[in-house]
Legacy VTK file of the C-alpha trace (Angstrom):
# vtk DataFile Version 3.0
C-alpha trace
ASCII
DATASET POLYDATA
POINTS 345 float
-46.293 30.530 -20.426
-43.961 29.413 -23.197
-41.201 31.586 -21.774
-41.808 30.149 -18.327
-41.839 26.635 -19.763
-38.477 27.252 -21.445
-37.060 28.618 -18.183
-38.170 25.554 -16.253
-36.714 23.231 -18.876
-33.420 25.134 -18.820
-33.303 24.931 -15.045
-34.004 21.197 -15.118
-31.315 20.705 -17.767
-28.829 22.685 -15.716
-29.700 20.676 -12.609
-29.342 17.387 -14.475
-26.013 18.435 -15.956
-24.780 19.589 -12.552
-25.870 16.379 -10.887
-23.900 14.441 -13.451
-20.818 16.550 -12.829
-20.786 16.088 -9.064
-19.802 12.413 -9.022
-17.246 13.040 -11.766
-15.570 15.748 -9.646
-15.715 13.575 -6.568
-14.107 10.711 -8.448
-11.555 12.817 -10.348
-8.373 10.782 -10.529
-4.790 11.997 -10.515
-1.954 9.705 -11.548
1.473 10.791 -10.357
4.759 9.326 -11.505
7.325 8.185 -8.972
10.806 6.841 -9.406
13.514 5.076 -7.430
17.231 5.032 -8.228
17.682 1.620 -6.616
16.335 -1.599 -8.099
12.677 -2.683 -8.011
13.707 -5.417 -5.555
15.234 -2.954 -3.081
12.996 -2.331 -0.090
13.185 1.455 -0.660
11.359 0.830 -3.917
8.894 -1.960 -3.194
8.222 -1.343 0.500
8.788 2.335 1.239
7.767 4.012 -2.034
5.249 1.466 -3.285
3.898 0.708 0.172
3.394 4.400 0.902
1.798 4.921 -2.523
-0.667 2.082 -1.862
-1.606 3.672 1.464
-2.201 7.028 -0.219
-4.394 5.421 -2.862
-6.523 3.814 -0.137
-6.674 7.012 1.916
-7.877 9.032 -1.067
-10.415 6.450 -2.163
-8.466 5.823 -5.343
-8.423 9.471 -6.392
-4.612 9.633 -6.220
-2.647 6.871 -7.890
1.048 6.414 -8.615
2.893 4.969 -11.573
6.458 3.724 -10.997
8.722 4.710 -13.872
10.646 1.776 -15.391
13.900 3.743 -15.339
15.070 6.568 -13.091
15.378 9.664 -15.316
18.511 11.086 -13.689
21.704 10.162 -11.883
20.905 9.537 -8.194
22.439 12.843 -6.968
20.316 14.715 -9.532
17.020 13.429 -8.141
16.098 16.640 -6.328
16.406 18.690 -9.519
14.608 16.025 -11.537
11.561 16.154 -9.237
11.653 19.949 -9.019
11.789 20.208 -12.828
9.005 17.672 -13.367
10.890 14.703 -14.833
8.958 12.688 -12.262
6.497 13.689 -9.573
7.823 11.912 -6.498
11.116 10.456 -5.305
13.806 10.747 -2.617
17.465 11.644 -2.258
20.040 11.024 0.430
21.790 14.031 1.921
25.088 12.190 1.426
24.703 12.671 -2.318
23.923 16.396 -2.008
25.795 17.600 1.108
26.282 21.159 -0.147
22.536 21.582 -0.643
21.260 19.472 2.259
23.612 20.272 5.127
21.270 20.059 8.105
20.106 16.492 7.303
23.698 15.350 7.801
23.028 15.554 11.560
21.469 12.057 11.913
24.304 10.706 9.750
26.885 11.586 12.398
28.455 8.826 14.513
26.530 8.203 17.708
23.044 8.325 16.182
20.233 5.825 16.767
20.728 2.095 17.238
17.877 1.356 14.812
16.519 3.011 11.704
13.150 3.581 13.355
14.605 5.372 16.378
16.961 7.457 14.254
14.294 8.324 11.681
11.627 9.423 14.157
14.049 11.488 16.246
15.443 13.096 13.088
11.946 13.847 11.801
11.030 15.663 15.013
14.198 17.761 14.916
13.834 18.498 11.210
10.314 19.878 11.394
11.123 21.841 14.552
14.458 23.357 13.546
15.544 22.628 9.982
12.496 22.959 7.739
12.417 26.762 8.056
15.907 26.981 6.521
14.508 25.992 3.127
17.039 23.353 2.125
14.224 21.552 0.290
12.847 24.706 -1.289
11.484 24.019 -4.767
9.772 20.729 -3.930
7.072 19.667 -1.477
8.937 17.808 1.262
6.750 15.047 2.666
9.111 13.430 5.141
12.630 12.577 6.235
14.072 9.302 7.493
17.348 7.384 7.728
18.614 3.906 7.094
19.956 1.723 9.873
23.407 1.965 11.470
26.134 2.079 8.823
28.690 -0.707 9.171
31.928 -1.856 7.510
32.140 -4.725 5.016
35.486 -5.798 3.596
37.102 -8.390 1.368
39.777 -9.106 3.964
39.912 -9.334 7.777
39.936 -6.083 9.750
40.790 -6.041 13.452
42.675 -2.812 14.104
42.958 0.693 12.725
46.162 -0.422 11.017
44.230 -2.914 8.902
42.227 -0.073 7.393
45.089 2.043 6.132
44.840 2.553 2.367
41.854 0.249 1.842
39.717 1.342 -1.118
36.311 1.906 0.460
33.188 2.807 -1.483
30.854 5.188 0.356
27.841 7.254 -0.568
29.633 10.476 0.328
28.736 12.892 3.104
29.502 11.756 6.633
30.297 8.176 5.587
33.051 9.383 3.269
34.443 11.710 5.932
34.537 8.918 8.519
36.180 6.518 6.063
38.897 9.048 5.239
39.408 9.879 8.922
40.133 6.193 9.518
42.914 6.241 6.932
41.165 4.515 4.032
41.246 5.582 0.392
37.554 6.391 0.348
35.681 7.229 -2.837
32.079 7.976 -3.746
29.946 5.878 -6.061
26.173 5.249 -6.212
25.015 2.303 -4.131
23.772 0.150 -7.055
27.342 -0.038 -8.435
28.727 -1.652 -5.286
28.624 -5.294 -6.389
30.664 -4.636 -9.515
33.114 -2.411 -7.621
33.814 -5.207 -5.144
33.734 -8.020 -7.674
36.193 -6.267 -10.001
38.593 -5.273 -7.235
38.043 -1.538 -7.672
36.845 -1.514 -4.050
38.261 -3.417 -1.076
35.172 -2.735 0.986
32.021 -0.717 1.452
30.278 1.212 4.207
26.596 0.265 4.282
23.729 -0.654 6.585
23.163 -4.396 6.912
20.161 -4.120 4.604
22.378 -3.351 1.606
24.058 -6.738 1.765
20.861 -8.462 0.677
19.567 -5.594 -1.486
22.724 -5.437 -3.607
23.678 -9.139 -3.258
27.053 -8.378 -1.684
27.251 -11.452 0.546
29.204 -13.334 -2.134
31.874 -10.639 -2.649
32.826 -9.796 0.948
34.596 -11.810 3.627
33.993 -9.862 6.815
31.384 -7.641 8.420
32.692 -5.404 11.196
29.841 -4.111 13.345
29.977 -1.017 15.537
27.443 -0.162 18.272
25.087 2.378 16.720
27.110 2.219 13.507
29.833 4.548 12.234
27.348 6.717 10.331
23.885 6.670 8.813
22.303 8.134 5.673
19.439 10.612 5.794
16.764 10.776 3.118
14.379 13.482 2.019
11.131 12.231 0.465
9.434 14.824 -1.722
7.002 15.672 -4.484
6.906 18.111 -7.387
5.520 21.338 -5.968
3.271 22.212 -8.915
1.654 18.771 -8.854
1.145 19.095 -5.108
-0.514 22.498 -5.461
-2.932 21.128 -8.064
-4.236 18.379 -5.790
-7.618 19.014 -4.120
-7.277 19.963 -0.460
-8.984 16.756 0.654
-6.295 14.723 -1.099
-3.521 16.933 0.250
-4.864 16.416 3.766
-4.985 12.647 3.268
-1.381 12.620 2.059
-0.186 14.804 4.920
-1.616 12.339 7.434
0.694 9.731 5.897
3.692 12.062 5.846
5.923 13.676 8.471
6.564 11.417 11.455
4.282 8.741 9.973
6.591 8.097 7.036
9.680 8.382 9.256
8.393 5.533 11.404
7.060 3.582 8.422
10.378 3.785 6.534
12.436 3.180 9.679
10.561 0.016 10.614
10.890 -1.341 7.098
14.628 -0.670 7.117
15.068 -2.471 10.423
13.368 -5.530 8.938
15.611 -5.244 5.893
18.675 -5.057 8.169
17.577 -8.363 9.702
17.434 -9.873 6.214
20.926 -8.555 5.497
22.295 -10.140 8.656
20.644 -13.429 7.717
22.266 -13.282 4.255
25.691 -12.821 5.860
25.190 -15.832 8.114
23.834 -17.987 5.295
26.946 -17.289 3.203
29.333 -17.807 6.132
30.644 -14.251 6.048
32.688 -13.601 9.190
30.777 -11.282 11.532
32.957 -9.400 14.010
31.894 -6.933 16.673
34.487 -4.149 16.692
36.529 -4.290 19.877
36.663 -1.431 22.372
39.959 -0.079 21.016
38.671 0.181 17.447
35.372 1.708 18.580
37.280 4.318 20.593
39.540 5.059 17.615
36.525 5.635 15.366
34.956 7.948 17.935
38.187 9.907 18.383
38.836 10.329 14.661
35.182 11.198 13.996
35.032 14.015 16.564
36.208 16.707 14.082
33.447 15.642 11.671
30.851 16.319 14.354
32.482 19.659 15.151
32.409 20.580 11.463
28.664 19.967 11.234
28.084 22.080 14.353
29.996 24.959 12.711
28.025 24.651 9.461
24.747 24.595 11.381
25.774 27.679 13.343
26.622 29.462 10.085
22.995 28.935 9.043
21.679 30.466 12.250
21.130 27.193 14.102
22.750 26.524 17.477
24.363 23.335 16.227
25.645 22.060 19.571
22.297 22.671 21.272
20.265 21.035 18.497
22.613 18.036 18.350
22.215 17.574 22.108
18.435 17.844 21.682
18.554 15.232 18.919
20.432 12.818 21.178
17.860 13.325 23.918
15.130 12.691 21.354
16.849 9.439 20.400
16.534 8.283 24.009
12.855 9.280 24.140
11.977 7.440 20.939
13.909 4.354 22.070
11.902 4.471 25.295
8.651 4.505 23.326
7.843 8.205 23.724
LINES 1 346
345 0 1 2 3 4 5 6 7 8 9 10 11 12 13 14 15 16 17 18 19 20 21 22 23 24 25 26 27 28 29 30 31 32 33 34 35 36 37 38 39 40 41 42 43 44 45 46 47 48 49 50 51 52 53 54 55 56 57 58 59 60 61 62 63 64 65 66 67 68 69 70 71 72 73 74 75 76 77 78 79 80 81 82 83 84 85 86 87 88 89 90 91 92 93 94 95 96 97 98 99 100 101 102 103 104 105 106 107 108 109 110 111 112 113 114 115 116 117 118 119 120 121 122 123 124 125 126 127 128 129 130 131 132 133 134 135 136 137 138 139 140 141 142 143 144 145 146 147 148 149 150 151 152 153 154 155 156 157 158 159 160 161 162 163 164 165 166 167 168 169 170 171 172 173 174 175 176 177 178 179 180 181 182 183 184 185 186 187 188 189 190 191 192 193 194 195 196 197 198 199 200 201 202 203 204 205 206 207 208 209 210 211 212 213 214 215 216 217 218 219 220 221 222 223 224 225 226 227 228 229 230 231 232 233 234 235 236 237 238 239 240 241 242 243 244 245 246 247 248 249 250 251 252 253 254 255 256 257 258 259 260 261 262 263 264 265 266 267 268 269 270 271 272 273 274 275 276 277 278 279 280 281 282 283 284 285 286 287 288 289 290 291 292 293 294 295 296 297 298 299 300 301 302 303 304 305 306 307 308 309 310 311 312 313 314 315 316 317 318 319 320 321 322 323 324 325 326 327 328 329 330 331 332 333 334 335 336 337 338 339 340 341 342 343 344
């Protein structure tokens, strides 16, 4: 009887201990670090990253939380390696900063992409997951989504009306397609991180910048430029990869992984795209408020940009083909997808 009594007590103790452990496991909390190489006020930081993080926290019932680092632990182009190596758990990088590594994402950066960030981002996301993901250009991290900013435009410290006005101008770009287009137009293009743009313009190191409208407000450039030259659909865009440290991803419970995946892929493409379109509206408002001259590029200049940009498109097609992708076919499919997304499909 004593032995039986001890057995019953042991069983009850085990049951009680187990019952205490269940809620603890269910409420286990993971805090992941995230970082942004633009300022806390930039919409990429406070709307895209922080907004997405808040949605994930709600979707996981508070089991997954995020802590924004006060300072980005690497130079912007080194973000991919920094996340892969665990300096932070989640961030993003633009393909323009890493064109040798992320070649396929340069496709939505080419001239003739979407008229809005949302259209471009969603169409790009569909093409990426269908054709590009298998190539492994984001191998080493857990890619959660891809998106782009809005149409890239030209902002200068002096009037620009013709291709002749651009010759020799010192234009800051983020690299990639934007740099190639700027050079094709005859400018003295150079690459510097976006957050340095105000000082580059203010000090005279740069005569102009290529940016989406959003960047005017985000980097407070409306006081150091005189003219905005707008092109239909923009001269370029910038594509972003949004990713997480792979080890941290693998350690998350499947339920939390599933919740995050529902907020990734096309969801984050549309979420980021919409936010960028709103930010572009704010940038346009900042230009008008500061009486910056806003000029729609005339037909001759638009045609010149298209003509000089054609080899850049051909170059991407060749690079895609070298990776086993039918570049011309996929680019045509992307442009059809742009029309579908714009039509609400």
